[in-house]
C-alpha positions as CSV (number, residue, x, y, z in Angstrom):
1,M,19.8,-12.3,28.8
2,A,17.8,-9.1,28.5
3,D,14.2,-9.4,27.3
4,R,13.8,-5.9,25.9
5,P,15.6,-4.3,23.0
6,D,15.9,-1.3,25.3
7,D,18.4,-3.3,27.3
8,L,20.4,-4.5,24.3
9,D,23.3,-2.8,22.7
10,P,23.1,-3.2,18.9
11,R,26.9,-2.7,18.7
12,A,27.2,-6.1,20.2
13,L,26.0,-7.6,16.9
14,R,29.1,-6.3,15.2
15,G,31.3,-9.1,13.9
16,D,28.2,-11.2,13.0
17,A,26.4,-8.8,10.7
18,P,28.5,-7.6,7.8
19,L,26.0,-5.2,6.3
20,F,25.0,-3.8,9.7
21,D,28.7,-3.4,10.6
22,A,29.3,-1.4,7.4
23,Y,26.2,0.7,8.1
24,L,27.4,1.7,11.5
25,R,30.8,2.6,10.1
26,A,29.1,4.7,7.4
27,V,26.9,6.7,9.7
28,T,29.5,7.3,12.3
29,G,32.5,7.9,10.1
30,R,33.6,11.0,8.2
31,R,33.5,10.8,4.5
32,R,32.5,12.8,1.4
33,S,30.7,10.6,-1.1
34,F,30.6,11.3,-4.8
35,T,28.0,8.6,-5.4
36,I,24.2,8.8,-5.0
37,P,22.0,9.7,-3.1
38,G,22.1,13.3,-4.1
39,H,21.6,14.7,-0.5
40,K,25.2,13.6,0.3
41,G,24.2,13.1,3.9
42,R,23.5,16.8,4.6
43,P,20.8,17.3,7.2
44,D,20.7,21.0,6.5
45,L,19.1,20.2,3.1
46,V,16.4,17.7,3.9
47,G,16.6,17.1,7.7
48,P,18.0,14.3,9.7
49,L,16.8,11.6,7.3
50,A,19.8,12.3,5.2
51,T,22.1,11.4,8.0
52,W,20.8,7.8,8.1
53,D,20.2,7.2,4.4
54,V,23.2,5.2,3.2
55,P,23.2,3.4,-0.1
56,L,24.3,-0.2,-0.7
57,Y,26.6,0.7,-3.6
58,G,29.2,3.2,-2.5
59,G,27.9,3.0,1.1
60,L,27.8,-0.4,2.7
61,D,30.2,-1.6,0.0
62,E,32.1,-0.2,-2.8
63,V,30.2,0.3,-6.1
64,K,31.9,-2.7,-7.5
65,Q,30.8,-4.8,-4.5
66,T,34.4,-5.6,-3.8
67,H,33.9,-6.9,-0.3
68,G,30.8,-9.0,-1.1
69,R,29.0,-7.9,2.0
70,L,25.5,-8.4,0.7
71,A,26.3,-11.9,-0.5
72,E,27.8,-12.8,2.8
73,A,24.8,-11.4,4.7
74,E,22.4,-13.4,2.5
75,R,24.5,-16.5,3.0
76,R,24.2,-16.2,6.8
77,A,20.4,-15.7,6.6
78,A,20.1,-18.8,4.3
79,G,21.9,-20.8,7.0
80,L,19.6,-19.6,9.8
81,W,16.5,-20.6,7.9
82,G,18.0,-23.8,6.4
83,A,17.7,-22.6,2.8
84,D,20.1,-22.9,-0.1
85,F,18.9,-19.6,-1.6
86,C,18.4,-16.2,0.0
87,R,17.9,-12.7,-1.3
88,F,17.3,-9.6,0.7
89,S,14.6,-7.3,-0.6
90,V,14.0,-3.6,0.0
91,G,10.5,-3.9,-1.7
92,G,8.8,-5.9,1.1
93,A,7.0,-9.2,0.7
94,T,5.3,-7.6,-2.3
95,H,8.5,-7.8,-4.2
96,G,9.2,-11.3,-3.1
97,N,5.8,-12.6,-4.1
98,Q,6.1,-11.1,-7.5
99,A,9.6,-12.5,-8.1
100,L,8.5,-16.0,-7.1
101,A,5.4,-15.7,-9.3
102,L,7.8,-15.0,-12.2
103,A,10.1,-17.8,-11.2
104,V,7.7,-20.7,-10.9
105,T,4.9,-19.8,-13.3
106,R,4.5,-19.3,-17.1
107,P,2.0,-17.5,-19.3
108,G,-1.3,-19.4,-19.6
109,Q,-0.3,-22.1,-17.1
110,P,-2.5,-22.7,-14.0
111,V,-1.3,-22.2,-10.4
112,V,-3.2,-23.0,-7.2
113,V,-3.8,-19.9,-5.2
114,P,-5.8,-19.3,-2.0
115,R,-8.2,-16.4,-2.4
116,T,-7.0,-14.9,0.9
117,L,-3.5,-14.1,-0.4
118,H,-2.3,-10.5,-0.6
119,R,-2.9,-8.4,-3.7
120,S,0.9,-8.6,-4.5
121,L,0.5,-12.2,-5.7
122,L,-2.4,-11.2,-7.9
123,V,-0.1,-8.6,-9.5
124,G,2.5,-11.3,-9.8
125,L,0.0,-13.3,-11.8
126,V,-0.6,-10.3,-14.1
127,L,3.2,-10.0,-14.6
128,S,3.7,-13.7,-15.2
129,G,0.5,-14.4,-17.2
130,A,-0.4,-17.5,-15.0
131,V,-4.0,-18.4,-14.5
132,P,-5.2,-18.9,-10.9
133,V,-7.0,-22.0,-9.7
134,W,-8.7,-20.6,-6.6
135,V,-8.8,-22.2,-3.3
136,R,-11.3,-20.6,-0.9
137,P,-10.3,-21.3,2.7
138,D,-13.2,-21.9,5.1
139,V,-14.5,-19.0,7.3
140,D,-15.3,-19.7,10.9
141,P,-19.0,-19.0,11.0
142,E,-18.9,-18.0,14.7
143,L,-16.0,-15.6,14.4
144,G,-16.2,-14.5,10.8
145,L,-12.5,-15.0,10.2
146,P,-10.7,-17.2,7.6
147,L,-9.1,-20.5,8.6
148,G,-5.9,-21.9,7.2
149,V,-5.6,-23.8,3.9
150,R,-6.1,-27.5,4.2
151,A,-4.3,-30.2,2.3
152,D,-7.6,-31.7,0.9
153,Q,-8.6,-28.3,-0.5
154,V,-5.3,-28.1,-2.4
155,A,-5.7,-31.7,-3.5
156,D,-9.1,-31.0,-4.9
157,A,-7.8,-27.9,-6.8
158,L,-5.0,-30.1,-8.3
159,A,-7.5,-32.7,-9.3
160,R,-9.5,-30.1,-11.1
161,Q,-6.4,-28.7,-12.8
162,P,-3.5,-31.3,-12.9
163,R,-1.4,-29.1,-15.2
164,A,-0.8,-26.6,-12.4
165,T,2.9,-25.6,-12.1
166,A,2.9,-24.5,-8.5
167,V,0.9,-24.1,-5.3
168,F,0.9,-20.8,-3.4
169,T,-0.3,-20.4,0.2
170,G,-0.2,-17.8,2.9
171,D,0.8,-19.0,6.3
172,P,0.1,-17.6,8.8
173,S,-2.8,-15.6,7.5
174,Y,-3.3,-11.9,8.2
175,V,-5.2,-12.8,11.4
176,G,-2.8,-15.4,12.4
177,T,-4.6,-18.6,11.5
178,I,-2.4,-21.5,10.4
179,G,-2.9,-24.0,7.7
180,E,-1.6,-27.5,7.0
181,T,1.7,-26.5,5.5
182,A,3.4,-29.8,5.9
183,A,0.5,-31.8,4.4
184,V,0.1,-29.2,1.6
185,A,3.7,-29.6,0.7
186,E,3.3,-33.3,0.5
187,V,0.3,-32.9,-1.9
188,A,2.2,-30.5,-4.1
189,H,5.3,-32.7,-4.2
190,R,3.2,-35.7,-5.2
191,H,2.3,-33.7,-8.2
192,G,6.0,-32.8,-8.8
193,I,5.5,-29.1,-8.2
194,P,6.8,-26.6,-5.6
195,L,4.9,-25.1,-2.7
196,V,5.6,-21.3,-2.2
197,V,4.5,-19.8,1.1
198,D,3.8,-16.1,1.6
199,A,4.9,-15.9,5.3
200,A,4.9,-12.1,5.4
201,W,3.5,-12.2,9.0
202,G,5.5,-15.2,10.2
203,A,9.2,-14.1,10.3
204,H,9.3,-15.2,13.9
205,F,8.1,-18.8,13.2
206,G,10.6,-21.5,13.9
207,F,12.6,-19.6,16.5
208,H,10.9,-20.5,19.8
209,P,9.6,-23.9,21.0
210,R,6.1,-22.4,21.5
211,L,5.9,-21.2,17.9
212,P,5.1,-23.2,14.8
213,A,8.0,-24.3,12.6
214,H,8.7,-22.0,9.6
215,A,7.5,-23.1,6.2
216,L,10.8,-24.4,4.9
217,G,11.1,-26.5,8.0
218,L,7.7,-28.0,7.2
219,G,8.7,-28.9,3.6
220,A,7.8,-25.8,1.6
221,D,10.1,-25.0,-1.3
222,A,10.2,-21.2,-0.9
223,L,9.0,-18.6,1.5
224,V,8.7,-14.9,1.5
225,T,8.7,-13.0,4.8
226,S,8.6,-9.4,5.9
227,V,11.4,-8.6,8.3
228,H,9.7,-5.3,9.1
229,K,6.5,-6.9,10.4
230,A,7.3,-9.5,13.2
231,L,11.0,-8.6,13.4
232,P,12.7,-5.2,14.0
233,G,13.6,-4.6,10.3
234,Q,13.1,-1.2,8.7
235,S,10.0,-0.6,6.6
236,Q,10.1,-2.5,3.3
237,A,12.6,-5.1,4.6
238,A,11.9,-8.6,3.4
239,L,13.6,-12.0,2.7
240,V,13.1,-14.4,-0.2
241,L,14.3,-17.9,0.9
242,A,14.2,-21.2,-1.0
243,R,15.3,-24.8,-1.2
244,T,15.9,-25.2,-4.9
245,R,15.3,-28.9,-5.6
246,R,12.0,-27.9,-7.4
247,I,12.8,-24.3,-8.2
248,D,15.4,-23.2,-10.7
249,P,17.8,-20.9,-8.6
250,G,19.0,-19.1,-11.7
251,R,15.5,-18.2,-12.8
252,L,14.6,-17.2,-9.3
253,D,17.6,-15.0,-9.0
254,A,16.8,-13.4,-12.3
255,A,13.2,-12.8,-11.2
256,V,14.4,-11.1,-8.0
257,E,16.7,-8.8,-10.1
258,A,14.0,-8.1,-12.7
259,T,11.6,-6.8,-10.1
260,A,14.0,-5.0,-7.8
261,T,15.4,-1.5,-7.7
262,T,19.0,-1.0,-8.8
263,S,19.5,1.5,-6.1
264,P,18.6,-0.3,-2.9
265,A,18.6,1.5,0.4
266,G,21.5,0.3,2.5
267,S,19.8,1.1,5.7
268,I,17.0,-1.3,4.9
269,L,19.4,-4.1,3.9
270,A,21.5,-3.4,7.1
271,S,18.3,-3.8,9.2
272,I,17.6,-7.2,7.7
273,D,21.2,-8.3,8.5
274,A,20.9,-6.9,12.1
275,S,17.5,-8.6,12.6
276,R,18.9,-11.9,11.4
277,A,21.8,-11.6,13.9
278,L,19.5,-10.6,16.7
279,L,17.2,-13.5,16.0
280,A,20.1,-15.9,16.0
281,R,21.6,-14.5,19.2
282,D,18.6,-13.6,21.3
283,G,15.5,-14.7,19.4
284,E,14.3,-17.4,21.8
285,T,14.5,-15.1,24.8
286,L,12.9,-12.1,23.1
287,L,10.2,-14.2,21.5
288,G,9.5,-16.0,24.8
289,A,8.9,-12.6,26.5
290,L,6.6,-11.6,23.6
291,L,4.6,-14.8,23.9
292,D,4.1,-14.2,27.6
293,R,2.9,-10.7,27.0
294,V,0.4,-11.8,24.3
295,A,-0.9,-14.5,26.6
296,R,-1.4,-12.0,29.4
297,A,-3.1,-9.5,27.1
298,R,-5.5,-12.2,25.8
299,A,-6.3,-13.3,29.4
300,T,-7.1,-9.7,30.4
301,L,-9.2,-9.0,27.3
302,I,-11.3,-12.1,27.5
303,A,-12.2,-11.2,31.1
304,I,-14.1,-8.2,29.6
305,D,-17.7,-9.1,29.2
306,G,-18.4,-10.0,25.5
307,V,-14.8,-9.7,24.3
308,R,-13.3,-12.7,22.5
309,V,-9.8,-13.2,21.2
310,L,-8.6,-15.6,18.5
311,A,-6.6,-18.5,20.1
312,G,-6.1,-22.2,19.7
313,D,-3.7,-24.7,18.2
314,D,-4.2,-23.4,14.7
315,V,-3.5,-19.7,15.6
316,D,-0.1,-17.9,15.9
317,P,0.4,-17.6,19.7
318,A,2.1,-14.3,19.1
319,K,-0.9,-12.7,17.3
320,L,-3.5,-10.7,19.2
321,V,-6.9,-10.5,17.4
322,V,-9.7,-8.9,19.4
323,L,-13.3,-9.8,18.5
324,L,-16.0,-7.3,19.4
325,P,-19.5,-8.5,18.3
326,G,-20.3,-9.8,21.7
327,T,-19.8,-6.3,23.1
328,G,-21.9,-4.5,20.6
329,A,-19.0,-1.9,20.2
330,D,-18.0,-0.8,16.8
331,G,-14.3,-1.5,16.1
332,N,-14.0,1.7,14.1
333,R,-15.1,3.7,17.1
334,V,-12.7,1.8,19.4
335,E,-10.0,2.5,16.9
336,R,-10.7,6.2,17.0
337,D,-10.2,6.2,20.8
338,L,-7.0,4.3,20.4
339,L,-5.8,6.9,17.9
340,D,-6.7,9.7,20.2
341,A,-4.6,7.9,22.9
342,G,-1.6,7.7,20.5
343,L,-2.1,3.9,20.1
344,P,-2.7,3.1,16.4
345,V,-3.4,-0.5,15.5
346,E,-2.7,-2.5,12.4
347,M,-6.3,-3.1,11.5
348,A,-9.8,-2.2,12.7
349,D,-13.2,-2.9,11.2
350,R,-16.6,-3.1,12.8
351,D,-16.0,-6.5,14.4
352,T,-12.3,-6.9,14.7
353,L,-9.2,-5.2,16.1
354,V,-5.7,-6.4,15.2
355,P,-2.9,-4.7,17.2
356,M,0.5,-5.8,16.0
357,L,2.6,-6.9,19.0
358,T,6.3,-7.7,18.4
359,L,9.4,-8.4,20.4
360,A,10.0,-4.6,20.4
361,D,7.0,-4.1,22.7
362,G,7.3,-4.0,26.5
363,D,5.0,-4.6,29.4
364,A,4.1,-0.9,29.8
365,E,3.1,-0.5,26.2
366,V,1.0,-3.6,26.0
367,D,-0.7,-2.8,29.3
368,A,-1.6,0.6,28.1
369,L,-3.0,-0.9,24.9
370,V,-5.1,-3.4,26.7
371,E,-6.4,-0.8,29.2
372,T,-7.4,1.6,26.5
373,I,-9.2,-1.1,24.5
374,G,-11.1,-2.0,27.6
375,A,-12.1,1.5,28.3
376,A,-13.2,2.1,24.7
377,V,-15.3,-1.0,24.6
378,A,-17.1,0.1,27.8
379,R,-17.7,3.5,26.2
380,H,-19.1,2.2,23.0
381,R,-21.1,-0.8,24.1
382,G,-24.3,-1.6,22.3
383,P,-26.6,-4.6,21.4
384,T,-24.7,-7.7,20.7
385,R,-24.5,-8.9,17.1
386,K,-23.3,-11.7,14.9
387,P,-20.0,-11.2,13.1
388,A,-20.4,-9.9,9.6
389,G,-17.2,-11.4,8.1
390,A,-15.0,-9.0,6.2
391,A,-15.5,-8.8,2.4
392,A,-12.0,-10.1,1.8
393,W,-12.9,-13.4,3.5
394,T,-16.4,-14.0,2.2
395,V,-16.8,-13.2,-1.5
396,S,-16.4,-16.1,-3.9
397,P,-14.7,-15.1,-7.2
398,V,-16.0,-16.0,-10.6
399,T,-13.2,-16.1,-13.1
400,E,-13.9,-14.9,-16.7
401,C,-10.3,-14.6,-18.0
402,S,-6.7,-14.5,-16.8
403,P,-5.6,-11.5,-14.7
404,R,-3.1,-10.6,-17.3
405,D,-5.6,-10.6,-20.2
406,A,-8.0,-8.4,-18.2
407,Y,-5.3,-6.0,-17.1
408,F,-4.1,-5.4,-20.7
409,A,-7.6,-5.4,-22.3
410,D,-9.3,-2.3,-23.5
411,H,-11.5,-1.1,-20.7
412,L,-14.5,1.2,-19.9
413,T,-15.3,3.2,-16.8
414,V,-19.0,2.6,-15.9
415,P,-21.2,3.5,-13.0
416,A,-20.8,0.8,-10.3
417,A,-24.4,-0.2,-10.4
418,E,-24.1,-0.9,-14.2
419,A,-20.9,-2.9,-13.7
420,V,-22.6,-6.0,-12.2
421,G,-22.1,-8.9,-14.7
422,C,-19.1,-7.3,-16.4
423,T,-15.5,-8.4,-16.1
424,S,-13.3,-6.4,-13.8
425,A,-10.3,-4.7,-15.4
426,E,-8.9,-3.6,-12.0
427,L,-8.0,-4.9,-8.6
428,V,-10.2,-3.6,-5.7
429,A,-9.4,-4.4,-2.1
430,P,-10.4,-3.1,1.3
431,Y,-7.2,-2.1,3.1
432,P,-6.1,-3.5,5.5
433,P,-5.7,-6.4,4.8
434,G,-5.2,-5.7,1.1
435,I,-6.8,-9.0,0.0
436,P,-8.8,-8.4,-3.2
437,V,-12.5,-8.6,-3.4
438,L,-12.3,-8.1,-7.1
439,A,-9.3,-9.0,-9.2
440,P,-8.7,-8.4,-12.9
441,G,-10.5,-11.0,-15.0
442,E,-13.3,-11.7,-12.4
443,R,-17.0,-11.1,-12.9
444,I,-18.3,-8.2,-10.9
445,T,-21.1,-9.9,-9.0
446,E,-23.8,-8.4,-6.9
447,E,-22.3,-10.1,-3.9
448,A,-18.8,-8.5,-4.5
449,L,-20.2,-5.0,-5.1
450,T,-22.4,-5.1,-2.1
451,A,-19.5,-6.3,0.1
452,L,-17.3,-3.5,-1.2
453,L,-19.9,-0.8,-0.7
454,A,-20.5,-2.1,2.9
455,A,-16.8,-2.0,3.6
456,R,-16.6,1.6,2.2
457,D,-19.6,2.8,4.2
458,S,-18.2,1.3,7.4
459,G,-15.1,3.5,7.1
460,T,-12.7,1.0,5.5
461,R,-10.4,2.4,2.9
462,I,-10.9,1.0,-0.6
463,A,-7.5,0.6,-2.1
464,Y,-6.1,0.1,-5.6
465,A,-9.3,1.0,-7.4
466,A,-9.1,3.8,-10.0
467,D,-12.1,5.3,-8.2
468,P,-11.8,4.7,-4.4
469,T,-15.3,6.0,-3.8
470,L,-16.6,3.1,-5.9
471,S,-19.0,5.4,-7.8
472,T,-17.4,3.9,-10.9
473,L,-15.5,0.7,-11.8
474,R,-13.2,-0.2,-14.7
475,V,-14.5,-3.1,-16.7
476,V,-13.2,-5.0,-19.7
477,D,-14.6,-3.7,-23.0
478,R,-16.1,-6.7,-24.7
């Protein structure tokens, strides 16, 4: 079996991927559509993107969904993950997280949420009106990176707030650390509530013996995963999967529909279907090759004086996280060299590089990445330092009111220095990873503001704030 997508013929997936089959027919056939999109497939109007942009309705299937191709593709994906509910999403894991928040929470009711979850879940809490009971995962003091969520941390949160209606976790984390999902599921189920896992970075889990099981296989009730991250889906491709013993499937389906576009891109949906078929057919071979490449990259990088990589039983073996404090090199400068070499990475801050390696990478690409990192580290070496720990992992939230109440409250815009002690009316997050340092309803502490300003000054983009320069902040008008 080939170990590179370059060696695979996607047409071989035909017959096992109904949406992908329909997509190939649409882009290779001759037709004149009188449905949307308005470009009508004419590249002379907007370039080649029109050629490949096929809608679901009137494209992959008839407008009336006569052939049921989306439902059949979702049925096959549910079977692969061992779920009894599956919906494809063209809105990324963001859409899935928000839909699940609407499905399993209610206004004013508490839910257990790790503080290291993506901003999309915070927005889901605004939409649903639920009140977070925060769990703060530990941060490795030596590495400055967050560890996975432990079962005892969730048990403590439920003891503080036994009325909680659900537990949310993120596994694997943005940097690949893994929590105690099976044990957390047992804790949640003892309280009679579901465990929902944001597995945006873990679509490959469960499909190779050297990888952890996926969340549903470990007892979770629902998971959201991004098909466009670890798998070869098109941007925005995601899956919502559930076992519905503790989740109302009708309510979940309604929540997905309420937060979804009514004009989904057929190309994105087809890529989910194709990725599922590829994973079922060749996943173990392709992922085995990826795991070997990551292992070789790790070995080469740790041979460089001062470089460390994140590894261990509680880390995704397909994740490459490069730690630079021992070299004295600034990760932002290393990133600039990588950009100049045409090798952008998923994340870089002063202490950390996170290149995203997937089953689509080959030996030559990974070797070039590792070689360029090594050269950049040598170029930018300096005095060694202790890891600072990104603001997203280190700031402890102080809740003043629910995210929803703060979001809809009257607000003022004040100079940042005058905002300390006020309640934030906005969500503020360094990006990547998009994990909030401030969320609506939280007190703006000196710690949070200092961490945000330090992230800004180091070159990190400040996202979602009304004023990304952080000269001002929006606060609740009390």
